[in-house]
C-alpha positions as CSV (number, residue, x, y, z in Angstrom):
1,M,-15.3,23.5,-12.9
2,N,-13.1,24.9,-10.3
3,K,-9.9,23.2,-9.2
4,T,-10.8,23.0,-5.5
5,K,-12.4,19.8,-4.6
6,K,-15.0,20.8,-2.1
7,W,-15.9,24.3,-3.3
8,V,-18.1,24.1,-6.3
9,S,-18.6,26.9,-8.9
10,G,-22.2,26.1,-9.8
11,L,-21.8,25.9,-13.5
12,E,-20.9,22.3,-13.5
13,I,-21.7,19.9,-10.7
14,V,-20.0,16.5,-10.2
15,T,-20.8,14.3,-7.3
16,L,-18.2,12.9,-4.9
17,G,-17.4,10.1,-2.5
18,L,-19.0,6.7,-3.3
19,V,-17.9,4.3,-5.9
20,L,-20.7,2.4,-7.6
21,A,-21.2,-1.3,-7.6
22,S,-19.0,-4.3,-6.9
23,C,-18.3,-7.5,-8.7
24,G,-20.8,-8.8,-11.2
25,T,-21.3,-11.8,-13.3
26,Q,-20.7,-11.7,-17.0
27,T,-23.7,-12.2,-19.2
28,T,-23.9,-12.6,-23.0
29,S,-26.2,-9.6,-23.4
30,K,-24.0,-7.2,-21.5
31,T,-20.8,-8.2,-23.4
32,K,-22.5,-7.5,-26.7
33,N,-20.6,-4.9,-28.6
34,S,-18.0,-4.7,-25.9
35,S,-15.4,-3.4,-28.3
36,K,-17.6,-0.5,-29.4
37,T,-16.4,2.8,-27.8
38,L,-18.6,4.6,-25.3
39,T,-18.2,8.3,-25.5
40,V,-19.0,10.6,-22.6
41,T,-18.3,14.2,-21.6
42,A,-16.5,15.9,-18.7
43,S,-16.9,19.5,-17.8
44,Q,-13.2,20.0,-17.0
45,A,-9.9,18.3,-18.1
46,I,-8.0,16.2,-15.6
47,A,-5.5,18.2,-13.5
48,T,-3.6,15.2,-12.1
49,A,-3.9,11.4,-12.1
50,D,-2.0,11.2,-8.7
51,P,-4.5,10.2,-6.0
52,N,-2.4,11.7,-3.3
53,K,-2.5,15.1,-5.0
54,A,-5.9,15.3,-6.7
55,D,-7.9,18.1,-5.1
56,D,-10.4,18.9,-7.9
57,I,-13.6,17.1,-8.7
58,A,-12.8,16.3,-12.3
59,S,-9.5,14.6,-11.4
60,Q,-11.0,12.6,-8.6
61,A,-13.8,11.5,-10.8
62,A,-11.3,10.3,-13.4
63,I,-9.1,8.5,-10.8
64,A,-12.1,6.5,-9.6
65,Q,-12.4,5.0,-13.1
66,F,-8.9,3.4,-13.0
67,M,-8.0,3.0,-9.3
68,E,-9.5,0.9,-6.6
69,G,-9.1,1.0,-2.8
70,L,-9.8,-1.5,0.0
71,Y,-13.5,-1.0,-0.3
72,T,-16.0,0.1,-2.9
73,T,-19.8,0.4,-2.9
74,N,-22.5,-1.5,-4.8
75,T,-25.1,0.2,-6.9
76,K,-27.3,0.9,-3.9
77,G,-24.5,2.7,-2.1
78,K,-23.6,0.0,0.4
79,V,-19.9,-0.4,1.2
80,V,-18.6,-3.7,-0.1
81,P,-15.1,-5.3,-0.3
82,A,-12.7,-4.4,-3.1
83,I,-9.0,-5.0,-2.6
84,A,-9.8,-6.2,0.9
85,T,-11.5,-9.6,1.1
86,K,-14.2,-8.4,3.5
87,V,-15.6,-5.3,5.3
88,V,-13.9,-5.6,8.6
89,K,-15.2,-4.8,12.1
90,P,-12.7,-2.4,13.8
91,T,-11.3,-3.4,17.2
92,D,-9.8,-1.3,20.1
93,G,-12.9,0.8,20.5
94,G,-13.4,1.3,16.8
95,K,-9.8,2.6,16.3
96,K,-8.0,-0.4,14.7
97,Y,-8.8,-1.9,11.3
98,T,-7.0,-5.1,10.2
99,F,-7.5,-6.1,6.5
100,T,-6.6,-9.2,4.6
101,L,-6.1,-8.3,0.9
102,R,-7.1,-10.4,-2.1
103,R,-4.2,-12.2,-3.6
104,N,-5.4,-11.9,-7.2
105,A,-5.4,-8.0,-7.3
106,K,-2.7,-6.8,-9.7
107,W,-1.4,-3.5,-11.1
108,S,-1.8,-3.0,-14.8
109,N,1.9,-3.9,-15.2
110,G,1.1,-7.4,-13.7
111,Q,2.7,-6.8,-10.3
112,P,0.6,-7.8,-7.2
113,V,-1.2,-5.1,-5.1
114,T,0.2,-5.5,-1.6
115,A,-0.3,-4.1,1.9
116,A,3.0,-2.2,1.4
117,D,1.4,-0.4,-1.5
118,F,-1.2,1.1,0.8
119,V,1.3,2.0,3.5
120,Y,3.6,3.7,0.9
121,S,0.6,5.7,-0.5
122,L,-0.6,6.8,2.9
123,Q,2.9,7.8,4.1
124,R,3.5,9.7,0.9
125,Q,0.2,11.5,1.3
126,V,1.0,12.8,4.8
127,N,4.6,13.6,4.0
128,P,5.0,17.4,4.0
129,A,7.3,17.0,1.0
130,T,4.4,15.7,-1.1
131,K,2.5,18.9,-0.5
132,S,-0.8,17.1,-0.7
133,Q,-3.9,19.3,-0.5
134,E,-6.0,16.3,0.5
135,V,-4.4,15.2,3.8
136,G,-7.9,15.6,5.2
137,H,-8.7,12.2,3.7
138,V,-6.3,10.5,6.0
139,A,-6.3,13.0,9.0
140,E,-8.1,10.4,11.2
141,I,-5.2,8.0,10.9
142,Q,-2.9,8.0,14.0
143,N,-0.2,10.7,13.8
144,A,-1.2,12.0,10.3
145,T,-1.8,15.5,11.4
146,A,1.5,15.7,13.4
147,I,3.4,14.3,10.5
148,T,2.0,16.8,8.0
149,A,2.9,19.5,10.4
150,G,6.5,18.3,10.5
151,K,6.3,17.3,14.2
152,K,6.6,13.5,13.8
153,A,8.4,11.2,11.4
154,V,6.5,9.7,8.5
155,K,7.2,6.2,9.7
156,T,5.1,6.8,12.8
157,L,1.9,6.9,10.8
158,G,-0.7,4.4,12.0
159,A,-0.4,2.3,8.9
160,K,1.5,-1.0,9.0
161,A,2.0,-4.0,6.6
162,L,1.7,-7.0,8.9
163,G,2.5,-9.2,5.9
164,K,2.4,-9.1,2.1
165,Y,-1.4,-9.3,2.1
166,K,-2.2,-8.0,5.6
167,L,-2.7,-4.3,6.4
168,Q,-3.4,-2.6,9.7
169,L,-4.7,1.0,10.1
170,T,-4.9,2.7,13.5
171,L,-7.0,5.8,14.0
172,T,-6.8,8.5,16.6
173,Q,-10.4,7.8,17.7
174,K,-13.5,6.0,16.5
175,V,-14.7,7.5,13.2
176,P,-18.3,6.5,12.2
177,Y,-17.8,7.3,8.5
178,F,-14.3,5.8,8.0
179,N,-15.6,3.1,5.8
180,Y,-16.6,5.8,3.3
181,R,-13.0,7.0,3.3
182,L,-11.8,3.5,2.6
183,A,-14.3,3.1,-0.2
184,T,-13.7,6.4,-2.0
185,E,-10.6,8.3,-1.0
186,I,-7.8,6.0,0.0
187,Y,-5.9,4.3,-2.8
188,P,-2.6,2.3,-3.0
189,L,0.5,3.3,-5.0
190,N,3.2,1.0,-6.4
191,Q,6.4,2.4,-4.8
192,K,8.9,1.5,-7.5
193,F,6.7,2.9,-10.3
194,T,5.8,6.0,-8.4
195,E,9.4,6.8,-7.4
196,K,10.6,6.3,-10.9
197,Y,8.8,9.5,-11.9
198,G,8.9,11.3,-8.5
199,N,7.0,14.6,-8.6
200,K,6.0,13.8,-12.2
201,Y,4.0,10.7,-11.2
202,G,0.4,11.1,-12.5
203,T,1.2,14.0,-14.8
204,T,0.6,11.9,-18.0
205,A,-1.1,8.6,-18.7
206,A,2.3,7.0,-19.3
207,R,3.4,8.1,-15.8
208,T,0.3,6.6,-14.2
209,L,-0.2,3.0,-13.0
210,S,-3.7,1.5,-12.6
211,N,-5.0,-1.2,-10.3
212,G,-8.7,-0.7,-11.2
213,P,-10.9,-1.8,-14.1
214,Y,-9.5,0.6,-16.6
215,V,-6.1,2.0,-17.6
216,L,-5.8,5.7,-18.4
217,K,-4.7,6.3,-22.0
218,N,-4.1,9.2,-24.4
219,W,-3.7,11.9,-21.8
220,D,-0.6,14.0,-22.0
221,G,-1.3,16.2,-18.9
222,T,-3.1,18.9,-20.8
223,S,-5.4,16.9,-23.1
224,D,-9.0,17.8,-23.4
225,T,-9.8,14.2,-24.4
226,W,-8.6,10.9,-23.0
227,K,-9.6,7.2,-22.8
228,Y,-10.2,4.5,-20.3
229,V,-9.1,1.2,-21.7
230,K,-10.0,-2.1,-20.0
231,N,-7.3,-3.4,-17.7
232,P,-6.4,-7.0,-18.7
233,N,-4.9,-7.6,-15.2
234,Y,-7.9,-6.4,-13.2
235,Y,-9.1,-9.2,-11.0
236,D,-12.8,-8.7,-11.9
237,R,-12.2,-8.0,-15.6
238,Q,-15.0,-10.3,-16.7
239,A,-17.5,-7.9,-15.1
240,V,-16.2,-4.9,-17.2
241,H,-18.5,-4.9,-20.3
242,I,-17.2,-2.0,-22.3
243,N,-13.5,-2.1,-23.4
244,N,-13.0,1.5,-24.4
245,V,-14.5,4.7,-22.9
246,K,-13.6,8.0,-24.6
247,V,-14.0,11.2,-22.6
248,E,-14.4,14.7,-24.2
249,T,-14.2,17.9,-22.3
250,V,-17.2,20.1,-23.1
251,K,-17.6,23.3,-21.2
252,T,-20.9,24.6,-22.6
253,N,-24.3,23.0,-22.0
254,S,-25.5,23.7,-25.5
255,T,-22.6,21.9,-27.0
256,A,-23.1,18.9,-24.7
257,Q,-26.7,18.6,-25.6
258,N,-26.1,19.0,-29.3
259,L,-23.5,16.2,-29.1
260,F,-25.9,14.0,-27.3
261,E,-28.8,14.6,-29.7
262,S,-26.5,13.7,-32.6
263,N,-25.4,10.5,-30.8
264,A,-21.8,11.7,-30.8
265,V,-21.8,11.2,-27.0
266,Q,-23.9,8.8,-25.0
267,V,-23.7,10.3,-21.6
268,T,-23.5,14.0,-20.7
269,Q,-24.7,16.5,-18.2
270,I,-27.0,19.5,-18.6
271,T,-28.0,22.3,-16.1
272,G,-30.4,25.1,-15.5
273,T,-33.2,25.8,-18.0
274,Q,-32.0,22.9,-20.2
275,V,-33.2,20.5,-17.5
276,A,-36.7,22.0,-17.4
277,S,-36.8,21.9,-21.2
278,A,-35.7,18.3,-21.3
279,K,-38.4,17.3,-18.8
280,Q,-41.0,18.5,-21.2
281,G,-39.5,17.6,-24.6
282,A,-38.1,14.7,-26.6
283,L,-35.2,14.2,-24.2
284,K,-37.5,13.3,-21.3
285,K,-36.8,9.5,-21.5
286,S,-33.0,10.2,-21.6
287,L,-33.0,12.5,-18.5
288,T,-32.0,11.4,-15.0
289,V,-31.8,13.8,-12.1
290,T,-29.9,12.8,-9.0
291,K,-29.8,14.7,-5.7
292,L,-26.2,15.4,-4.6
293,N,-24.6,15.5,-1.2
294,Q,-24.0,19.2,-1.8
295,L,-25.5,22.3,-0.3
296,Y,-25.4,26.0,-1.3
297,F,-25.3,28.3,1.7
298,M,-24.4,31.8,2.8
299,P,-21.6,32.4,5.3
300,W,-21.8,35.7,7.3
301,N,-18.9,37.8,8.4
302,N,-19.1,37.8,12.2
303,Q,-16.2,40.2,12.4
304,R,-18.4,43.0,11.0
305,T,-21.0,44.8,13.1
306,L,-23.9,44.5,10.7
307,T,-23.6,40.9,9.7
308,K,-22.7,39.8,13.3
309,N,-26.3,40.8,14.2
310,A,-28.3,37.6,14.5
311,D,-31.6,39.3,14.1
312,L,-30.5,40.7,10.7
313,R,-29.4,37.2,9.6
314,R,-32.8,35.8,10.8
315,A,-34.6,38.5,8.9
316,V,-32.7,37.7,5.7
317,S,-33.4,33.9,6.0
318,Y,-37.1,34.5,6.5
319,A,-37.2,36.8,3.5
320,L,-36.0,34.0,1.1
321,N,-38.6,31.9,-0.6
322,R,-36.3,28.9,-1.3
323,N,-39.0,26.9,-3.0
324,S,-39.4,29.8,-5.5
325,L,-35.6,29.9,-6.0
326,V,-35.4,26.2,-7.0
327,K,-38.6,26.2,-9.0
328,N,-38.4,29.5,-10.9
329,V,-34.7,30.3,-11.0
330,L,-32.6,27.1,-10.9
331,K,-35.1,24.8,-12.6
332,D,-32.6,21.9,-12.5
333,G,-34.0,19.5,-9.9
334,S,-32.3,21.3,-7.0
335,T,-34.4,21.3,-3.8
336,A,-35.0,24.0,-1.1
337,A,-32.8,23.5,2.0
338,T,-34.7,22.7,5.1
339,S,-31.6,22.2,7.3
340,L,-27.8,22.5,7.0
341,V,-27.7,18.8,6.0
342,P,-28.7,17.6,2.6
343,T,-31.6,15.3,2.3
344,G,-30.5,11.7,1.9
345,N,-27.3,12.2,3.8
346,T,-28.2,10.4,7.0
347,K,-31.1,8.4,8.5
348,N,-32.3,8.0,12.1
349,P,-30.6,4.9,13.4
350,E,-33.8,3.9,15.3
351,T,-36.5,4.7,12.8
352,G,-34.8,4.9,9.4
353,Q,-36.3,8.3,8.8
354,D,-34.3,10.9,7.0
355,F,-32.4,13.5,9.0
356,N,-34.5,16.3,7.6
357,Q,-37.8,14.7,8.3
358,D,-36.8,14.7,12.0
359,T,-35.6,18.4,12.0
360,G,-38.6,19.6,10.0
361,N,-38.2,22.7,7.9
362,L,-35.8,24.9,9.8
363,Y,-35.7,27.6,7.1
364,P,-39.3,28.6,6.2
365,Y,-40.4,31.6,4.2
366,S,-42.2,34.2,6.2
367,P,-42.3,37.9,5.1
368,A,-44.0,38.8,8.4
369,K,-41.2,37.3,10.5
370,A,-38.6,38.8,8.2
371,K,-40.1,42.2,8.9
372,E,-40.3,41.5,12.6
373,Y,-36.6,40.5,12.9
374,W,-35.5,43.4,10.7
375,Q,-37.2,45.8,13.1
376,K,-35.3,44.1,16.0
377,A,-32.1,44.5,14.1
378,Q,-32.7,48.1,13.4
379,A,-33.3,48.8,17.1
380,S,-30.1,47.0,18.2
381,L,-28.0,48.5,15.4
382,G,-29.4,52.0,15.8
383,K,-29.8,52.2,12.0
384,K,-32.8,52.4,9.7
385,H,-30.9,52.0,6.5
386,I,-27.9,49.7,5.7
387,T,-26.1,48.5,2.7
388,L,-24.7,44.9,2.4
389,Q,-22.5,43.5,-0.3
390,L,-23.2,39.9,-1.4
391,L,-20.0,38.2,-2.7
392,T,-20.5,35.4,-5.2
393,N,-18.5,33.7,-8.0
394,D,-19.2,34.7,-11.6
395,T,-20.9,31.7,-13.1
396,D,-24.4,32.2,-14.6
397,V,-26.0,30.1,-11.9
398,N,-24.4,31.9,-9.0
399,K,-25.2,35.3,-10.6
400,S,-28.9,34.3,-10.8
401,V,-29.0,33.1,-7.2
402,A,-27.3,36.3,-6.1
403,E,-29.9,38.4,-7.9
404,F,-32.7,36.4,-6.4
405,V,-31.3,36.9,-2.9
406,Q,-30.7,40.6,-3.6
407,A,-34.3,41.1,-4.8
408,A,-35.9,39.2,-1.9
409,I,-34.0,41.1,0.7
410,E,-34.7,44.5,-0.8
411,K,-38.4,43.6,-1.2
412,H,-39.1,42.4,2.3
413,L,-36.5,44.4,4.4
414,D,-37.3,48.1,3.9
415,G,-34.2,50.1,4.3
416,V,-31.7,47.3,3.2
417,K,-29.8,47.8,0.0
418,V,-27.8,44.9,-1.4
419,T,-25.0,45.1,-3.9
420,V,-23.6,42.1,-5.7
421,K,-19.9,41.5,-6.3
422,S,-19.2,38.6,-8.8
423,V,-15.7,37.3,-9.2
424,P,-14.0,34.0,-10.3
425,L,-14.2,31.3,-7.7
426,T,-10.5,31.4,-6.8
427,N,-10.8,35.1,-6.2
428,E,-13.9,34.6,-4.1
429,I,-12.2,32.0,-1.9
430,S,-9.2,34.4,-1.5
431,T,-11.5,37.3,-0.6
432,L,-13.3,35.1,1.9
433,S,-10.1,33.9,3.4
434,K,-9.0,37.6,4.0
435,G,-12.4,38.4,5.6
436,N,-13.1,41.1,3.1
437,F,-16.9,40.4,2.7
438,D,-20.3,40.9,4.4
439,F,-22.0,37.7,3.2
440,A,-21.5,35.3,0.3
441,T,-22.9,32.3,-1.6
442,L,-20.9,29.1,-1.6
443,A,-21.4,25.4,-2.2
444,W,-20.0,22.6,0.0
445,S,-19.8,19.1,-1.4
446,S,-19.0,16.2,0.9
447,D,-17.5,12.9,-0.1
448,F,-18.9,10.9,2.8
449,Q,-22.4,10.6,4.3
450,D,-22.3,12.2,7.7
451,P,-24.0,15.4,8.9
452,V,-20.8,16.6,10.6
453,D,-19.2,17.6,7.4
454,F,-22.0,20.2,6.8
455,L,-22.6,21.1,10.5
456,N,-19.0,22.1,10.9
457,K,-19.4,24.8,8.3
458,A,-20.6,27.0,11.2
459,S,-17.9,25.8,13.6
460,V,-14.5,27.2,14.5
461,T,-13.1,23.7,14.0
462,N,-13.8,24.0,10.3
463,S,-10.6,24.4,8.3
464,V,-12.3,27.0,6.0
465,D,-14.1,29.0,8.7
466,F,-14.6,32.1,6.7
467,G,-17.5,33.6,8.7
468,K,-15.9,33.2,12.2
469,F,-19.3,32.4,13.8
470,Q,-18.8,31.6,17.4
471,N,-21.3,30.0,19.8
472,R,-20.1,28.1,22.9
473,D,-23.1,25.8,23.0
474,Y,-22.7,24.9,19.3
475,E,-19.0,24.2,19.7
476,K,-19.7,21.9,22.6
477,K,-22.1,19.9,20.4
478,I,-19.6,19.7,17.5
479,A,-16.9,18.5,19.9
480,T,-19.3,15.9,21.3
481,I,-20.3,14.7,17.8
482,T,-16.6,14.3,16.7
483,A,-15.3,12.8,19.9
484,G,-16.4,9.2,18.9
485,T,-17.7,8.4,22.4
486,Q,-21.5,8.5,21.8
487,T,-23.7,5.7,20.7
488,K,-25.2,6.0,17.2
489,T,-28.5,7.1,18.6
490,A,-27.0,9.6,21.0
491,R,-24.7,11.0,18.3
492,Y,-27.7,11.4,15.9
493,Q,-29.7,13.3,18.6
494,T,-26.7,15.6,19.2
495,M,-26.5,16.3,15.5
496,Q,-30.2,17.1,15.4
497,Q,-29.7,19.5,18.2
498,A,-26.8,21.2,16.4
499,A,-28.8,21.6,13.2
500,K,-31.6,23.3,15.1
501,L,-29.2,25.5,17.0
502,V,-27.4,26.7,13.9
503,A,-30.7,27.5,12.3
504,E,-31.8,29.5,15.3
505,E,-28.6,31.5,15.3
506,Q,-28.2,31.6,11.5
507,G,-24.5,30.8,11.9
508,V,-24.6,30.1,8.2
509,T,-27.7,30.3,6.1
510,P,-28.5,27.3,3.7
511,L,-30.2,28.0,0.4
512,Y,-30.6,24.8,-1.5
513,Q,-29.5,21.2,-2.2
514,T,-28.1,20.7,-5.6
515,A,-28.9,18.0,-8.2
516,A,-27.1,16.7,-11.2
517,A,-29.0,16.2,-14.4
518,H,-27.7,13.7,-17.0
519,L,-28.7,12.6,-20.4
520,I,-28.1,8.9,-21.0
521,S,-28.6,7.2,-24.3
522,D,-31.2,4.4,-24.4
523,K,-28.6,2.3,-26.2
524,V,-26.5,2.1,-22.9
525,G,-27.3,0.4,-19.7
526,G,-25.6,0.2,-16.3
527,V,-24.9,4.0,-16.0
528,H,-26.0,4.9,-12.5
529,F,-25.5,8.1,-10.4
530,T,-25.7,8.3,-6.6
531,L,-25.9,11.0,-4.0
532,L,-22.1,11.0,-3.8
533,R,-20.5,10.1,-7.1
534,D,-20.8,10.1,-10.9
535,A,-21.3,6.8,-12.6
536,L,-18.4,4.4,-13.0
537,Y,-18.2,3.2,-16.5
538,R,-16.9,-0.2,-15.5
539,Y,-20.6,-1.1,-15.0
540,A,-21.9,0.3,-18.3
541,Y,-22.9,-2.0,-21.2
542,W,-24.3,-1.7,-24.6
543,K,-27.9,-2.9,-24.9
């Protein structure tokens, strides 16, 4: 897996954002064999255990096992209290949050978790000296952006300890999804322990301090294996049913499956044709497939004459049979995109209907319309024949998707030749950043449930605006959505309008929503996956 949190290579998929489940009640059956080690796999080693600096999916997934924030979520994805005693209602027009912290929360060294720990962590994250790549997690907090830019002092951040166990956060404006930030992205740090190691904090297990259900062990900063050991000081330790979890980094699907079949590991992930095979074979009962809050799409270079042409982009979109792509090429549980927002991300606040049920299929397959728009593009471009280069990263999955897109375009758009350039993901991002492309395939994975994190992929406000698509009406809608001034219903309607507008203009072109397929031993219970995050092993138990 790549080392960029949001961009996903396609070879390995790990979910983001929500933490599973809250406090539970100890039962005799669940504590059976609690000393027996659970062995699981990861597709990439931990890069850092520092929550202020982790910007890759593997590290963040690991941190979620041994750290805990103000909130968490239960097994159904609902935000529930964690270090905070309750989920609070913001005041001052939705901009001010005041939390009372539980007094029995402790660090793994026995020291209490306090409001000052949260203030210190937040200030450290926005401090330019920290060089955090994840300041976006706290960008909504008052003065965060100005502090990161070096324009204001760190102490001006909208985070204050009003007492040992009372914390106040002030935002720049109302943020509908801020509870997700609090449940999944914002963690405290013990100042004395962290400053003891300075820039080396979180570089090994010994230089990491936990306040969650587990403590990180046997990780030297480069280890391909490590352990999560039950934290004896965790306030809800009686609900942690497995004392030891061993993690092994496995980079090939065949190895992962072989280890599972031999019971060397009890939880692992498979992809591609292995999923289709598992659905039909002996592993069927062990297989679970979960839709992710992640979308593959194609950005277009609007700085180039050919790809700036909206009719050409429409022609390409209509030429793509997305259902055939997911069924015959991916075969891993992924689903055809019908809007720029993943299914399951958001519901209509009035009816409870999924966002994509309300939009309808905005990206249908129609060879006739593909031909029609290609003829319009030919007329406006004054060209009968063109060549386009499709940039993609060099994993097998992405190569297969690129070949599918290439074949579909050349089949339905007579006169269009497509070449494919496959490079490592880091090279792809670099090439995109420089604008040296026609169109590309990318995945965006969001760690909170709100359509805006996908809709802004076609906006100039997007921090990774590779395509430079510009549409005045679209920008107005994005500005309205992010302003925090609309009612829930009005904001939802604006997001619907934005989804339909970006589809009409093909600002970016969605392909499919990804899914994660896992094999789980029937000897283990409590291993759940959600739209946003991998399972947390604190809820696992031996049957």
